[in-house]
C-alpha positions, 0 to 999 in steps of 0.5 A: 918653725918652717924658717928655723934652721934647727927645726929644719935640720931635725926634720930632715934627719927624719926625711920630713919638711914643711910644705909652703901651703896648707893641705885641706882634707875632708875628714870623718869621725869613725866609730870607737874601736873595741879594746880587748884585754888579756885576762879581762877584769873590768873591776880594775883600771884598764891601765893596769892590765896587759893588752892582748896585742900591743905594738912597740912605739919605737920611732916617733916624734913629739912636737911642742912649744918651748913654753909647754916643756913642763907639761910635755915632760909630765905627759912623757912621764905619764905615758911611761908609767902607764905603757909598761903595765899594758905591755907597750914598749915605749922608746923616748921620742925625738923632740 
């Protein structure tokens, strides 16, 4: 992807680029975050209830391999389906 002109053009519109060498990081596993819901009712599925506070996902990228396009579009459909009832505004990603 780092040699593909189309990819480079798309990334540059976001102010992004690929580095020539890998970046090594030391990671850690954080404890799970508690999710608090408005009008909490644990007898229903979580995705059907609005979150107390949610942030819109307006400006985001979704990277995928061309061979995985069907799975990617299925993922987007599922995200759109479950985000609205939770009160999350989800804009279409840059792809």
